[in-house]
C-alpha positions in Angstrom: 9.4 -15.4 4.4 9.6 -17.5 7.0 9.5 -16.4 10.5 10.0 -17.2 14.2 7.5 -18.6 16.4 6.4 -16.3 18.6 8.8 -16.6 22.2 11.5 -18.0 20.2 13.7 -15.2 20.2 13.2 -15.3 24.5 14.8 -18.7 24.6 11.0 -19.6 25.7 9.3 -22.9 25.0 7.3 -23.3 22.0 4.8 -26.0 21.0 5.0 -27.2 17.0 2.4 -30.0 16.6 3.9 -32.7 14.2 2.7 -36.4 14.7 -0.7 -37.3 17.3 1.0 -37.4 20.3 4.5 -35.2 19.3 5.5 -31.9 19.1 8.4 -29.4 18.5 9.3 -27.5 20.9 11.6 -24.5 20.3 13.7 -22.8 22.8 16.0 -20.6 21.4 18.7 -21.5 18.7 17.2 -24.9 18.7 14.8 -27.1 18.7 13.5 -30.5 20.0 10.8 -33.3 19.2 8.9 -34.9 22.4 7.1 -37.6 22.6 3.4 -36.3 25.0 2.8 -40.4 25.0 6.1 -41.9 27.0 7.6 -39.0 27.6 11.1 -39.1 24.9 13.0 -36.2 24.2 14.6 -35.4 20.8 18.4 -34.4 21.1 18.7 -30.2 20.4 18.4 -29.0 16.2 19.0 -26.3 14.3 16.7 -27.7 11.9 12.9 -28.6 12.6 12.8 -30.5 10.3 15.0 -32.5 11.4 13.3 -32.2 14.3 10.4 -33.2 13.1 12.2 -35.7 11.6 13.1 -37.8 14.6 9.6 -37.0 16.5 8.2 -39.1 13.7 10.9 -42.4 14.3 10.1 -42.3 17.5 6.0 -42.5 17.0 7.2 -45.2 15.1 7.9 -47.1 18.0 7.0 -45.8 20.8 6.9 -47.9 23.5 4.1 -45.8 25.3 1.8 -45.7 21.9 -1.2 -47.8 22.4 -1.9 -50.4 19.6 -4.8 -50.1 18.0 -5.9 -53.8 16.4 
């Protein structure tokens, strides 16, 4: 059984780690991805999994990501 994160029912932002430099934020019934490197914020999604896919897609092309050589 999956339980909502503490504070989600009150509408509080609850960060969820997804990728390095990004997080999934739950706000009420919606989740969205946030990039800590460049400030990008994905669209609200009803599915945390889809918000995680948004984060993964963004991280691959993030302008704030440091290139490792």
